[in-house]
All heavy atoms as TSV, in Angstrom:
chain	resi	resn	atom	element	x	y	z
A	1	MET	N	N	0.796	-1.183	0.088
A	1	MET	CA	C	0.051	0.049	0.015
A	1	MET	C	C	0.843	1.256	-0.026
A	1	MET	O	O	0.471	2.230	-0.361
A	1	MET	CB	C	-0.933	-0.012	1.177
A	1	MET	CG	C	-2.019	-1.037	1.158
A	1	MET	SD	S	-3.437	-0.110	1.383
A	1	MET	CE	C	-4.578	-1.403	1.100
A	2	ARG	N	N	1.973	1.133	0.585
A	2	ARG	CA	C	2.916	2.334	0.630
A	2	ARG	C	C	3.286	2.779	-0.735
A	2	ARG	O	O	3.420	4.105	-0.971
A	2	ARG	CB	C	4.154	1.927	1.440
A	2	ARG	CG	C	4.932	3.117	1.875
A	2	ARG	CD	C	4.363	3.820	3.020
A	2	ARG	NE	N	5.370	4.563	3.705
A	2	ARG	CZ	C	5.037	5.711	4.339
A	2	ARG	NH1	N	3.757	6.089	4.452
A	2	ARG	NH2	N	5.855	6.288	4.945
A	3	SER	N	N	3.341	1.967	-1.666
A	3	SER	CA	C	3.800	2.318	-3.080
A	3	SER	C	C	2.809	3.045	-3.823
A	3	SER	O	O	3.170	3.748	-4.868
A	3	SER	CB	C	4.285	1.036	-3.891
A	3	SER	OG	O	3.172	0.219	-3.991
A	4	ARG	N	N	1.432	2.982	-3.444
A	4	ARG	CA	C	0.506	3.738	-4.204
A	4	ARG	C	C	0.420	5.218	-3.772
A	4	ARG	O	O	-0.057	5.989	-4.554
A	4	ARG	CB	C	-0.795	2.989	-3.842
A	4	ARG	CG	C	-1.125	1.715	-4.540
A	4	ARG	CD	C	-2.506	1.166	-4.154
A	4	ARG	NE	N	-3.447	2.136	-3.818
A	4	ARG	CZ	C	-4.656	1.786	-3.268
A	4	ARG	NH1	N	-4.813	0.549	-2.969
A	4	ARG	NH2	N	-5.453	2.849	-3.037
A	5	HIS	N	N	0.870	5.608	-2.704
A	5	HIS	CA	C	0.990	6.925	-2.235
A	5	HIS	C	C	2.193	7.721	-2.692
A	5	HIS	O	O	3.348	7.142	-2.816
A	5	HIS	CB	C	0.741	7.037	-0.751
A	5	HIS	CG	C	-0.517	6.349	-0.175
A	5	HIS	ND1	N	-1.799	6.917	-0.442
A	5	HIS	CD2	C	-0.794	5.133	0.348
A	5	HIS	CE1	C	-2.678	6.185	0.069
A	5	HIS	NE2	N	-2.135	5.117	0.703
A	6	ASP	N	N	2.136	8.982	-2.792
A	6	ASP	CA	C	3.284	9.808	-3.062
A	6	ASP	C	C	4.225	9.724	-1.769
A	6	ASP	O	O	3.813	9.614	-0.704
A	6	ASP	CB	C	2.741	11.318	-3.182
A	6	ASP	CG	C	2.026	11.494	-4.521
A	6	ASP	OD1	O	2.254	10.617	-5.459
A	6	ASP	OD2	O	1.146	12.385	-4.567
A	7	PRO	N	N	5.535	9.875	-2.105
A	7	PRO	CA	C	6.446	9.747	-0.952
A	7	PRO	C	C	6.197	11.120	-0.112
A	7	PRO	O	O	5.840	12.095	-0.531
A	7	PRO	CB	C	7.775	9.825	-1.727
A	7	PRO	CG	C	7.503	10.329	-3.081
A	7	PRO	CD	C	6.129	9.904	-3.381
A	8	PHE	N	N	6.624	10.873	1.158
A	8	PHE	CA	C	6.493	11.931	2.050
A	8	PHE	C	C	7.517	13.044	1.739
A	8	PHE	O	O	8.631	12.832	1.611
A	8	PHE	CB	C	6.602	11.484	3.452
A	8	PHE	CG	C	6.471	12.527	4.436
A	8	PHE	CD1	C	5.293	13.096	4.927
A	8	PHE	CD2	C	7.721	12.969	5.048
A	8	PHE	CE1	C	5.283	14.161	5.854
A	8	PHE	CE2	C	7.623	14.048	6.141
A	8	PHE	CZ	C	6.351	14.516	6.449
A	9	THR	N	N	6.974	14.349	1.590
A	9	THR	CA	C	7.981	15.451	1.332
A	9	THR	C	C	7.830	16.386	2.570
A	9	THR	O	O	6.801	16.749	3.121
A	9	THR	CB	C	7.615	16.191	0.226
A	9	THR	OG1	O	6.256	16.634	0.154
A	9	THR	CG2	C	7.800	15.422	-1.095
A	10	CYS	N	N	8.949	16.755	2.987
A	10	CYS	CA	C	9.089	17.684	4.224
A	10	CYS	C	C	9.377	18.979	3.782
A	10	CYS	O	O	9.773	19.349	2.576
A	10	CYS	CB	C	10.180	17.092	5.148
A	10	CYS	SG	S	11.801	17.043	4.555
A	11	ALA	N	N	9.197	20.011	4.743
A	11	ALA	CA	C	9.427	21.437	4.379
A	11	ALA	C	C	10.884	21.725	3.893
A	11	ALA	O	O	11.050	22.372	2.931
A	11	ALA	CB	C	9.187	22.169	5.535
A	12	PRO	N	N	11.883	21.225	4.528
A	12	PRO	CA	C	13.216	21.548	4.005
A	12	PRO	C	C	13.437	20.868	2.527
A	12	PRO	O	O	14.160	21.547	1.693
A	12	PRO	CB	C	14.152	20.721	4.902
A	12	PRO	CG	C	13.390	20.674	6.216
A	12	PRO	CD	C	12.067	20.587	5.738
A	13	GLY	N	N	12.754	19.787	2.178
A	13	GLY	CA	C	12.943	19.216	0.900
A	13	GLY	C	C	12.263	20.048	-0.192
A	13	GLY	O	O	12.801	20.337	-1.264
A	14	LEU	N	N	11.067	20.771	0.259
A	14	LEU	CA	C	10.380	21.486	-0.582
A	14	LEU	C	C	11.141	22.867	-0.833
A	14	LEU	O	O	11.119	23.498	-1.955
A	14	LEU	CB	C	9.003	21.727	-0.144
A	14	LEU	CG	C	7.926	20.489	-0.053
A	14	LEU	CD1	C	6.697	20.942	0.620
A	14	LEU	CD2	C	7.714	20.116	-1.602
A	15	ARG	N	N	11.699	23.361	0.180
A	15	ARG	CA	C	12.483	24.627	0.209
A	15	ARG	C	C	13.659	24.406	-0.675
A	15	ARG	O	O	13.962	25.288	-1.491
A	15	ARG	CB	C	12.936	25.083	1.592
A	15	ARG	CG	C	13.459	26.325	1.622
A	15	ARG	CD	C	13.889	26.837	3.013
A	15	ARG	NE	N	12.806	26.664	3.906
A	15	ARG	CZ	C	12.961	26.432	5.199
A	15	ARG	NH1	N	14.148	26.478	5.733
A	15	ARG	NH2	N	11.936	26.454	6.049
A	16	LEU	N	N	14.268	23.260	-0.648
A	16	LEU	CA	C	15.495	22.981	-1.427
A	16	LEU	C	C	14.998	22.894	-2.959
A	16	LEU	O	O	15.712	23.427	-3.867
A	16	LEU	CB	C	16.103	21.686	-1.077
A	16	LEU	CG	C	17.354	21.253	-1.843
A	16	LEU	CD1	C	18.416	22.411	-1.709
A	16	LEU	CD2	C	17.821	19.955	-1.423
A	17	GLU	N	N	13.882	22.320	-3.283
A	17	GLU	CA	C	13.471	22.215	-4.640
A	17	GLU	C	C	13.154	23.584	-5.115
A	17	GLU	O	O	13.325	23.919	-6.349
A	17	GLU	CB	C	12.222	21.234	-4.664
A	17	GLU	CG	C	12.471	19.864	-4.577
A	17	GLU	CD	C	11.186	18.984	-4.590
A	17	GLU	OE1	O	10.208	19.515	-5.009
A	17	GLU	OE2	O	11.193	17.820	-4.237
A	18	ALA	N	N	12.348	24.372	-4.302
A	18	ALA	CA	C	12.217	25.736	-4.783
A	18	ALA	C	C	13.338	26.628	-4.945
A	18	ALA	O	O	13.434	27.252	-6.011
A	18	ALA	CB	C	11.313	26.413	-3.629
A	19	HIS	N	N	14.380	26.401	-4.113
A	19	HIS	CA	C	15.660	27.151	-4.209
A	19	HIS	C	C	16.290	26.665	-5.616
A	19	HIS	O	O	17.012	27.472	-6.432
A	19	HIS	CB	C	16.594	26.857	-3.164
A	19	HIS	CG	C	17.884	27.600	-3.273
A	19	HIS	ND1	N	18.042	28.885	-3.154
A	19	HIS	CD2	C	19.143	27.000	-3.381
A	19	HIS	CE1	C	19.380	29.182	-3.399
A	19	HIS	NE2	N	19.989	28.021	-3.574
A	20	GLU	N	N	16.320	25.360	-5.923
A	20	GLU	CA	C	16.952	25.032	-7.167
A	20	GLU	C	C	16.186	25.376	-8.302
A	20	GLU	O	O	16.768	25.813	-9.372
A	20	GLU	CB	C	16.823	23.304	-7.173
A	20	GLU	CG	C	17.839	22.637	-6.123
A	20	GLU	CD	C	17.704	21.208	-6.075
A	20	GLU	OE1	O	16.614	20.668	-6.608
A	20	GLU	OE2	O	18.531	20.642	-5.474
A	21	ARG	N	N	14.881	25.584	-8.350
A	21	ARG	CA	C	14.170	26.217	-9.469
A	21	ARG	C	C	14.481	27.485	-9.643
A	21	ARG	O	O	14.609	28.005	-10.712
A	21	ARG	CB	C	12.660	25.852	-9.225
A	21	ARG	CG	C	12.077	24.515	-9.430
A	21	ARG	CD	C	10.612	24.393	-9.538
A	21	ARG	NE	N	9.927	25.025	-8.360
A	21	ARG	CZ	C	9.521	24.466	-7.269
A	21	ARG	NH1	N	9.679	23.013	-7.209
A	21	ARG	NH2	N	8.942	25.004	-6.199
A	22	VAL	N	N	14.462	28.283	-8.497
A	22	VAL	CA	C	14.836	29.793	-8.541
A	22	VAL	C	C	16.287	29.911	-9.026
A	22	VAL	O	O	16.490	30.754	-10.007
A	22	VAL	CB	C	14.679	30.454	-7.268
A	22	VAL	CG1	C	15.253	31.894	-7.302
A	22	VAL	CG2	C	13.203	30.396	-6.898
A	23	SER	N	N	17.157	29.113	-8.673
A	23	SER	CA	C	18.552	29.192	-9.152
A	23	SER	C	C	18.652	28.934	-10.602
A	23	SER	O	O	19.339	29.467	-11.397
A	23	SER	CB	C	19.393	28.191	-8.398
A	23	SER	OG	O	19.501	28.546	-6.986
A	24	LYS	N	N	17.935	27.914	-11.091
A	24	LYS	CA	C	17.865	27.481	-12.495
A	24	LYS	C	C	17.308	28.813	-13.326
A	24	LYS	O	O	17.933	29.046	-14.379
A	24	LYS	CB	C	17.048	26.316	-12.766
A	24	LYS	CG	C	17.133	25.837	-14.280
A	24	LYS	CD	C	16.444	24.558	-14.471
A	24	LYS	CE	C	16.323	24.169	-15.946
A	24	LYS	NZ	N	16.809	24.941	-16.967
A	25	LEU	N	N	16.233	29.382	-12.861
A	25	LEU	CA	C	15.749	30.532	-13.535
A	25	LEU	C	C	16.647	31.718	-13.631
A	25	LEU	O	O	16.803	32.271	-14.725
A	25	LEU	CB	C	14.266	30.828	-12.900
A	25	LEU	CG	C	13.228	30.019	-13.074
A	25	LEU	CD1	C	11.982	30.519	-12.260
A	25	LEU	CD2	C	12.662	29.908	-14.567
A	26	GLN	N	N	17.338	31.914	-12.557
A	26	GLN	CA	C	18.385	33.001	-12.558
A	26	GLN	C	C	19.498	32.620	-13.463
A	26	GLN	O	O	19.992	33.571	-14.198
A	26	GLN	CB	C	18.832	33.182	-11.060
A	26	GLN	CG	C	17.899	33.797	-10.170
A	26	GLN	CD	C	18.365	33.985	-8.729
A	26	GLN	OE1	O	19.284	33.172	-8.306
A	26	GLN	NE2	N	17.636	34.835	-7.969
A	27	PHE	N	N	19.977	31.424	-13.459
A	27	PHE	CA	C	21.094	31.077	-14.301
A	27	PHE	C	C	20.659	31.147	-15.753
A	27	PHE	O	O	21.355	31.653	-16.605
A	27	PHE	CB	C	21.437	29.715	-14.063
A	27	PHE	CG	C	22.753	29.279	-14.770
A	27	PHE	CD1	C	23.974	29.553	-14.324
A	27	PHE	CD2	C	22.541	28.382	-15.827
A	27	PHE	CE1	C	25.073	29.227	-15.076
A	27	PHE	CE2	C	23.678	27.950	-16.658
A	27	PHE	CZ	C	25.038	28.457	-16.122
A	28	ASP	N	N	19.339	30.828	-16.096
A	28	ASP	CA	C	18.887	30.918	-17.509
A	28	ASP	C	C	18.856	32.353	-17.942
A	28	ASP	O	O	19.141	32.640	-19.131
A	28	ASP	CB	C	17.567	30.061	-17.704
A	28	ASP	CG	C	17.693	28.566	-17.521
A	28	ASP	OD1	O	18.837	28.104	-17.612
A	28	ASP	OD2	O	16.575	28.004	-17.350
A	29	ALA	N	N	18.422	33.137	-16.951
A	29	ALA	CA	C	18.281	34.560	-17.292
A	29	ALA	C	C	19.598	35.170	-17.578
A	29	ALA	O	O	19.901	35.972	-18.468
A	29	ALA	CB	C	17.490	35.358	-16.195
A	30	LEU	N	N	20.516	34.786	-16.747
A	30	LEU	CA	C	22.023	35.230	-16.871
A	30	LEU	C	C	22.591	34.831	-18.190
A	30	LEU	O	O	23.226	35.591	-18.872
A	30	LEU	CB	C	22.862	34.908	-15.543
A	30	LEU	CG	C	24.210	35.424	-15.522
A	30	LEU	CD1	C	23.991	36.997	-15.293
A	30	LEU	CD2	C	24.847	34.799	-14.254
A	31	THR	N	N	22.253	33.574	-18.524
A	31	THR	CA	C	22.837	33.059	-19.756
A	31	THR	C	C	22.291	33.873	-21.002
A	31	THR	O	O	22.957	34.166	-21.957
A	31	THR	CB	C	22.563	31.590	-19.913
A	31	THR	OG1	O	23.169	30.916	-18.771
A	31	THR	CG2	C	23.023	31.025	-21.171
A	32	ASP	N	N	21.043	34.042	-20.858
A	32	ASP	CA	C	20.269	34.891	-21.952
A	32	ASP	C	C	20.883	36.355	-22.115
A	32	ASP	O	O	21.178	36.779	-23.139
A	32	ASP	CB	C	18.845	34.945	-21.636
A	32	ASP	CG	C	18.093	35.630	-22.712
A	32	ASP	OD1	O	18.311	35.282	-23.942
A	32	ASP	OD2	O	17.355	36.629	-22.388
A	33	ARG	N	N	21.111	36.877	-20.862
A	33	ARG	CA	C	21.844	38.274	-20.948
A	33	ARG	C	C	23.111	38.184	-21.586
A	33	ARG	O	O	23.569	39.063	-22.406
A	33	ARG	CB	C	21.895	38.768	-19.550
A	33	ARG	CG	C	20.518	39.218	-18.927
A	33	ARG	CD	C	20.717	39.826	-17.625
A	33	ARG	NE	N	19.412	39.981	-16.945
A	33	ARG	CZ	C	19.282	40.214	-15.674
A	33	ARG	NH1	N	20.361	40.247	-14.855
A	33	ARG	NH2	N	18.158	40.361	-15.173
A	34	PHE	N	N	23.958	37.175	-21.242
A	34	PHE	CA	C	25.256	37.184	-21.884
A	34	PHE	C	C	25.244	36.947	-23.312
A	34	PHE	O	O	26.063	37.398	-24.052
A	34	PHE	CB	C	26.049	35.999	-21.117
A	34	PHE	CG	C	26.641	36.342	-19.847
A	34	PHE	CD1	C	26.663	35.456	-18.799
A	34	PHE	CD2	C	27.221	37.482	-19.579
A	34	PHE	CE1	C	27.129	35.637	-17.549
A	34	PHE	CE2	C	27.811	37.934	-18.335
A	34	PHE	CZ	C	27.741	36.893	-17.303
A	35	GLN	N	N	24.303	36.128	-23.774
A	35	GLN	CA	C	24.109	35.893	-25.103
A	35	GLN	C	C	23.738	37.094	-25.834
A	35	GLN	O	O	24.447	37.422	-26.890
A	35	GLN	CB	C	23.149	34.771	-25.555
A	35	GLN	CG	C	23.724	33.392	-25.140
A	35	GLN	CD	C	22.506	32.318	-25.195
A	35	GLN	OE1	O	21.411	32.599	-25.277
A	35	GLN	NE2	N	22.927	31.164	-25.197
A	36	ARG	N	N	22.841	37.974	-25.311
A	36	ARG	CA	C	22.467	39.174	-25.955
A	36	ARG	C	C	23.621	40.233	-25.926
A	36	ARG	O	O	23.855	40.863	-27.042
A	36	ARG	CB	C	21.264	39.761	-25.266
A	36	ARG	CG	C	19.864	39.083	-25.592
A	36	ARG	CD	C	18.708	39.800	-25.084
A	36	ARG	NE	N	18.690	39.540	-23.596
A	36	ARG	CZ	C	18.139	40.269	-22.656
A	36	ARG	NH1	N	17.739	41.479	-22.925
A	36	ARG	NH2	N	18.135	40.011	-21.452
A	37	LEU	N	N	24.337	40.300	-24.905
A	37	LEU	CA	C	25.485	41.062	-24.787
A	37	LEU	C	C	26.519	40.706	-25.771
A	37	LEU	O	O	27.181	41.590	-26.488
A	37	LEU	CB	C	26.093	41.119	-23.261
A	37	LEU	CG	C	27.280	42.052	-23.156
A	37	LEU	CD1	C	26.966	43.391	-23.192
A	37	LEU	CD2	C	27.772	41.744	-21.644
A	38	GLU	N	N	26.813	39.413	-25.939
A	38	GLU	CA	C	27.660	38.970	-26.910
A	38	GLU	C	C	27.338	39.333	-28.255
A	38	GLU	O	O	28.140	39.742	-29.199
A	38	GLU	CB	C	27.895	37.515	-26.806
A	38	GLU	CG	C	29.061	36.825	-27.677
A	38	GLU	CD	C	29.238	35.442	-27.406
A	38	GLU	OE1	O	28.891	34.885	-26.311
A	38	GLU	OE2	O	29.897	34.746	-28.330
A	39	LEU	N	N	26.091	39.254	-28.602
A	39	LEU	CA	C	25.550	39.685	-29.920
A	39	LEU	C	C	25.742	41.110	-30.205
A	39	LEU	O	O	26.157	41.580	-31.208
A	39	LEU	CB	C	24.091	39.247	-30.066
A	39	LEU	CG	C	23.320	39.680	-31.371
A	39	LEU	CD1	C	24.004	38.839	-32.491
A	39	LEU	CD2	C	21.910	39.310	-31.237
A	40	LEU	N	N	25.441	41.894	-29.164
A	40	LEU	CA	C	25.673	43.390	-29.273
A	40	LEU	C	C	27.188	43.736	-29.398
A	40	LEU	O	O	27.508	44.661	-30.318
A	40	LEU	CB	C	25.149	44.063	-28.001
A	40	LEU	CG	C	23.633	44.141	-27.897
A	40	LEU	CD1	C	23.182	44.701	-26.587
A	40	LEU	CD2	C	23.028	44.894	-29.065
A	41	MET	N	N	28.056	42.984	-28.839
A	41	MET	CA	C	29.474	43.299	-29.039
A	41	MET	C	C	29.867	42.863	-30.370
A	41	MET	O	O	30.783	43.530	-30.958
A	41	MET	CB	C	30.189	42.418	-27.920
A	41	MET	CG	C	30.090	43.040	-26.539
A	41	MET	SD	S	30.939	42.106	-25.158
A	41	MET	CE	C	32.548	41.944	-25.766
A	42	GLU	N	N	29.331	41.892	-30.899
A	42	GLU	CA	C	29.781	41.457	-32.306
A	42	GLU	C	C	29.323	42.529	-33.218
A	42	GLU	O	O	30.077	42.886	-34.219
A	42	GLU	CB	C	28.997	40.168	-32.656
A	42	GLU	CG	C	29.856	38.939	-31.977
A	42	GLU	CD	C	29.065	37.588	-32.285
A	42	GLU	OE1	O	28.147	37.626	-33.080
A	42	GLU	OE2	O	29.550	36.563	-31.706
A	43	ARG	N	N	28.132	43.052	-33.173
A	43	ARG	CA	C	27.588	44.124	-33.954
A	43	ARG	C	C	28.461	45.342	-33.829
A	43	ARG	O	O	28.767	46.073	-34.861
A	43	ARG	CB	C	26.092	44.420	-33.633
A	43	ARG	CG	C	25.218	43.316	-34.133
A	43	ARG	CD	C	23.738	43.613	-33.602
A	43	ARG	NE	N	23.312	44.878	-33.983
A	43	ARG	CZ	C	22.239	45.367	-33.402
A	43	ARG	NH1	N	21.435	44.659	-32.578
A	43	ARG	NH2	N	21.792	46.562	-33.724
A	44	LEU	N	N	28.770	45.751	-32.614
A	44	LEU	CA	C	29.599	46.884	-32.354
A	44	LEU	C	C	31.030	46.734	-33.020
A	44	LEU	O	O	31.572	47.669	-33.659
A	44	LEU	CB	C	29.789	47.147	-30.820
A	44	LEU	CG	C	30.610	48.323	-30.455
A	44	LEU	CD1	C	29.934	49.753	-30.966
A	44	LEU	CD2	C	30.841	48.393	-28.975
A	45	GLU	N	N	31.592	45.479	-32.957
A	45	GLU	CA	C	32.890	45.202	-33.599
A	45	GLU	C	C	32.793	45.279	-35.168
A	45	GLU	O	O	33.553	45.980	-35.661
A	45	GLU	CB	C	33.335	43.835	-33.221
A	45	GLU	CG	C	34.682	43.500	-33.580
A	45	GLU	CD	C	35.188	42.017	-33.381
A	45	GLU	OE1	O	34.304	41.282	-32.756
A	45	GLU	OE2	O	36.276	41.756	-33.543
A	46	ARG	N	N	31.645	44.998	-35.616
A	46	ARG	CA	C	31.513	45.065	-37.102
A	46	ARG	C	C	31.483	46.473	-37.515
A	46	ARG	O	O	32.131	46.958	-38.534
A	46	ARG	CB	C	30.204	44.281	-37.654
A	46	ARG	CG	C	30.450	42.874	-38.074
A	46	ARG	CD	C	29.281	42.314	-38.621
A	46	ARG	NE	N	28.536	41.611	-37.546
A	46	ARG	CZ	C	27.321	41.519	-37.417
A	46	ARG	NH1	N	26.455	42.324	-38.270
A	46	ARG	NH2	N	26.855	40.759	-36.467
A	47	ARG	N	N	30.671	47.294	-36.719
A	47	ARG	CA	C	30.597	48.775	-37.027
A	47	ARG	C	C	32.008	49.371	-36.801
A	47	ARG	O	O	32.417	50.283	-37.571
A	47	ARG	CB	C	29.607	49.416	-36.130
A	47	ARG	CG	C	28.143	48.983	-36.377
A	47	ARG	CD	C	27.243	49.682	-35.398
A	47	ARG	NE	N	25.937	49.231	-35.631
A	47	ARG	CZ	C	24.872	49.570	-34.966
A	47	ARG	NH1	N	25.066	50.352	-33.999
A	47	ARG	NH2	N	23.707	49.211	-35.255
A	48	LEU	N	N	32.735	49.046	-35.771
A	48	LEU	CA	C	34.021	49.526	-35.623
A	48	LEU	C	C	34.997	49.327	-36.814
A	48	LEU	O	O	35.681	50.284	-37.169
A	48	LEU	CB	C	34.615	49.055	-34.189
A	48	LEU	CG	C	36.048	49.511	-33.865
A	48	LEU	CD1	C	36.018	50.974	-33.580
A	48	LEU	CD2	C	36.701	48.753	-32.704
A	49	TRP	N	N	34.918	48.039	-37.341
A	49	TRP	CA	C	35.877	47.679	-38.370
A	49	TRP	C	C	35.373	48.426	-39.595
A	49	TRP	O	O	36.265	48.905	-40.524
A	49	TRP	CB	C	35.851	46.190	-38.693
A	49	TRP	CG	C	36.817	45.516	-37.628
A	49	TRP	CD1	C	36.434	44.660	-36.725
A	49	TRP	CD2	C	38.250	45.622	-37.556
A	49	TRP	NE1	N	37.645	44.286	-36.133
A	49	TRP	CE2	C	38.642	44.906	-36.576
A	49	TRP	CE3	C	39.271	46.543	-38.298
A	49	TRP	CZ2	C	40.050	44.874	-36.249
A	49	TRP	CZ3	C	40.510	46.499	-38.009
A	49	TRP	CH2	C	40.916	45.592	-36.895
A	50	LEU	N	N	34.165	48.635	-39.904
A	50	LEU	CA	C	33.663	49.433	-41.005
A	50	LEU	C	C	34.216	50.875	-40.840
A	50	LEU	O	O	34.513	51.485	-41.961
A	50	LEU	CB	C	32.077	49.456	-40.970
A	50	LEU	CG	C	31.514	48.066	-41.635
A	50	LEU	CD1	C	30.055	48.115	-41.487
A	50	LEU	CD2	C	31.851	47.904	-43.106
A	51	THR	N	N	34.166	51.432	-39.753
A	51	THR	CA	C	34.579	52.836	-39.513
A	51	THR	C	C	36.028	52.869	-39.784
A	51	THR	O	O	36.558	53.793	-40.500
A	51	THR	CB	C	34.361	53.278	-37.962
A	51	THR	OG1	O	32.941	53.135	-37.849
A	51	THR	CG2	C	34.736	54.594	-37.844
A	52	VAL	N	N	36.911	51.822	-39.211
A	52	VAL	CA	C	38.278	51.942	-39.363
A	52	VAL	C	C	38.579	51.750	-40.901
A	52	VAL	O	O	39.417	52.558	-41.494
A	52	VAL	CB	C	38.962	50.662	-38.769
A	52	VAL	CG1	C	40.398	50.585	-39.093
A	52	VAL	CG2	C	38.879	50.997	-37.197
A	53	TYR	N	N	37.920	50.843	-41.707
A	53	TYR	CA	C	38.189	50.744	-43.130
A	53	TYR	C	C	37.707	51.950	-43.875
A	53	TYR	O	O	38.450	52.348	-44.833
A	53	TYR	CB	C	37.456	49.514	-43.659
A	53	TYR	CG	C	38.188	48.239	-43.252
A	53	TYR	CD1	C	37.314	47.093	-42.722
A	53	TYR	CD2	C	39.571	48.023	-43.316
A	53	TYR	CE1	C	38.064	45.957	-42.452
A	53	TYR	CE2	C	40.184	46.899	-42.898
A	53	TYR	CZ	C	39.314	45.879	-42.477
A	53	TYR	OH	O	39.977	44.683	-42.176
A	54	GLY	N	N	36.721	52.729	-43.384
A	54	GLY	CA	C	36.223	53.747	-44.099
A	54	GLY	C	C	37.144	55.014	-43.844
A	54	GLY	O	O	37.545	55.728	-44.835
A	55	VAL	N	N	37.740	55.151	-42.747
A	55	VAL	CA	C	38.729	56.201	-42.478
A	55	VAL	C	C	39.962	55.919	-43.213
A	55	VAL	O	O	40.550	56.776	-43.836
A	55	VAL	CB	C	38.968	56.249	-40.913
A	55	VAL	CG1	C	40.302	57.169	-40.743
A	55	VAL	CG2	C	37.801	56.810	-40.199
A	56	ALA	N	N	40.439	54.720	-43.219
A	56	ALA	CA	C	41.621	54.331	-43.993
A	56	ALA	C	C	41.447	54.445	-45.584
A	56	ALA	O	O	42.325	55.045	-46.175
A	56	ALA	CB	C	42.015	52.851	-43.782
A	57	GLY	N	N	40.264	54.148	-45.920
A	57	GLY	CA	C	39.952	54.434	-47.315
A	57	GLY	C	C	39.895	55.977	-47.690
A	57	GLY	O	O	40.435	56.324	-48.856
A	58	ALA	N	N	39.296	56.718	-46.822
A	58	ALA	CA	C	39.444	58.133	-47.131
A	58	ALA	C	C	40.810	58.778	-47.098
A	58	ALA	O	O	41.040	59.630	-47.867
A	58	ALA	CB	C	38.539	58.886	-46.015
A	59	ILE	N	N	41.597	58.204	-46.106
A	59	ILE	CA	C	42.980	58.811	-46.218
A	59	ILE	C	C	43.741	58.285	-47.494
A	59	ILE	O	O	44.427	59.139	-48.034
A	59	ILE	CB	C	43.733	58.226	-44.876
A	59	ILE	CG1	C	43.105	58.944	-43.680
A	59	ILE	CG2	C	45.185	58.465	-45.033
A	59	ILE	CD1	C	43.568	58.342	-42.331
A	60	LEU	N	N	43.550	57.153	-47.822
A	60	LEU	CA	C	44.148	56.579	-49.112
A	60	LEU	C	C	43.746	57.380	-50.278
A	60	LEU	O	O	44.444	57.652	-51.236
A	60	LEU	CB	C	44.030	55.133	-49.252
A	60	LEU	CG	C	44.776	54.183	-48.303
A	60	LEU	CD1	C	44.444	52.743	-48.400
A	60	LEU	CD2	C	46.276	54.410	-48.427
A	61	ALA	N	N	42.436	57.713	-50.436
A	61	ALA	CA	C	41.777	58.433	-51.432
A	61	ALA	C	C	42.383	59.772	-51.536
A	61	ALA	O	O	42.819	60.328	-52.626
A	61	ALA	CB	C	40.436	58.488	-51.375
A	62	ASP	N	N	42.611	60.419	-50.335
A	62	ASP	CA	C	43.132	61.757	-50.283
A	62	ASP	C	C	44.580	61.767	-50.753
A	62	ASP	O	O	45.122	62.557	-51.502
A	62	ASP	CB	C	43.087	62.292	-48.991
A	62	ASP	CG	C	43.443	63.786	-48.803
A	62	ASP	OD1	O	43.033	64.511	-49.778
A	62	ASP	OD2	O	44.117	64.112	-47.793
A	63	VAL	N	N	45.357	60.670	-50.370
A	63	VAL	CA	C	46.818	60.589	-50.750
A	63	VAL	C	C	46.873	60.539	-52.251
A	63	VAL	O	O	47.735	60.934	-52.949
A	63	VAL	CB	C	47.514	59.457	-49.974
A	63	VAL	CG1	C	48.837	59.077	-50.500
A	63	VAL	CG2	C	47.664	59.862	-48.498
A	64	PHE	N	N	46.062	59.488	-52.757
A	64	PHE	CA	C	46.014	59.255	-54.220
A	64	PHE	C	C	45.661	60.354	-55.003
A	64	PHE	O	O	46.177	60.624	-56.118
A	64	PHE	CB	C	45.032	58.062	-54.469
A	64	PHE	CG	C	45.069	57.562	-55.811
A	64	PHE	CD1	C	46.240	56.878	-56.404
A	64	PHE	CD2	C	44.000	57.768	-56.743
A	64	PHE	CE1	C	46.323	56.396	-57.714
A	64	PHE	CE2	C	44.030	57.318	-57.993
A	64	PHE	CZ	C	45.189	56.710	-58.461
A	65	GLN	N	N	44.765	61.226	-54.496
A	65	GLN	CA	C	44.264	62.404	-55.260
A	65	GLN	C	C	45.452	63.450	-55.129
A	65	GLN	O	O	45.700	64.044	-56.253
A	65	GLN	CB	C	43.036	62.980	-54.458
A	65	GLN	CG	C	42.463	64.181	-55.279
A	65	GLN	CD	C	41.257	64.805	-54.588
A	65	GLN	OE1	O	40.964	64.353	-53.298
A	65	GLN	NE2	N	40.514	65.598	-55.335
A	66	GLY	N	N	46.121	63.487	-54.094
A	66	GLY	CA	C	47.296	64.453	-54.010
A	66	GLY	C	C	48.376	63.941	-55.053
A	66	GLY	O	O	48.981	64.756	-55.619
A	67	LEU	N	N	48.617	62.624	-55.143
A	67	LEU	CA	C	49.636	62.121	-56.049
A	67	LEU	C	C	49.139	62.496	-57.607
A	67	LEU	O	O	50.073	62.721	-58.326
A	67	LEU	CB	C	49.742	60.675	-55.786
A	67	LEU	CG	C	50.623	60.216	-54.670
A	67	LEU	CD1	C	50.462	58.705	-54.537
A	67	LEU	CD2	C	52.003	60.772	-54.614
A	68	LEU	N	N	47.917	62.317	-57.712
A	68	LEU	CA	C	47.458	62.601	-59.184
A	68	LEU	C	C	47.643	64.102	-59.528
A	68	LEU	O	O	47.869	64.408	-60.695
A	68	LEU	CB	C	45.921	62.246	-59.324
A	68	LEU	CG	C	45.679	60.672	-59.401
A	68	LEU	CD1	C	44.132	60.415	-59.551
A	68	LEU	CD2	C	46.438	60.123	-60.628
A	69	THR	N	N	47.399	65.032	-58.546
A	69	THR	CA	C	47.537	66.322	-58.897
A	69	THR	C	C	49.038	66.905	-58.747
A	69	THR	O	O	49.385	67.743	-59.575
A	69	THR	CB	C	46.719	67.332	-57.957
A	69	THR	OG1	O	47.287	66.921	-56.575
A	69	THR	CG2	C	45.215	67.061	-57.956
A	70	ALA	N	N	49.902	66.054	-58.104
A	70	ALA	CA	C	51.368	66.523	-57.987
A	70	ALA	C	C	52.083	66.066	-59.294
A	70	ALA	O	O	53.039	66.617	-59.708
A	70	ALA	CB	C	51.937	65.979	-56.874
A	71	ALA	N	N	51.595	64.924	-59.846
A	71	ALA	CA	C	52.425	64.252	-61.027
A	71	ALA	C	C	51.538	64.368	-62.254
A	71	ALA	O	O	50.923	63.331	-62.497
A	71	ALA	CB	C	52.865	62.830	-60.679
A	72	PRO	N	N	51.550	65.416	-63.051
A	72	PRO	CA	C	50.738	65.367	-64.309
A	72	PRO	C	C	51.328	64.678	-65.479
A	72	PRO	O	O	52.290	64.426	-65.632
A	72	PRO	CB	C	50.594	66.914	-64.573
A	72	PRO	CG	C	51.673	67.626	-63.913
A	72	PRO	CD	C	52.115	66.769	-62.856
C-alpha cells in the first residue's frame, strides 16, 4: 500500500526544490543576458571595423588624389 501513495515530502525538501528552481531560472536569465551582450558586442565590432576601413579608405583616397595632382 505504501507504493500507491506519494512519497512523504518535508518542508526542507520543498524549500530545497524551490531554491533549485529559482537558481535555474536565474542562471537561465543570466545566460540569456550574456548571449544578448555577446551579440551586441559582435555588432559593435563590425561597426568599428567598418569605421576603421572607411577612415583608411578616405586617407588613401586623399593621398592618391594628392599624387594625381602633383604628378601630371
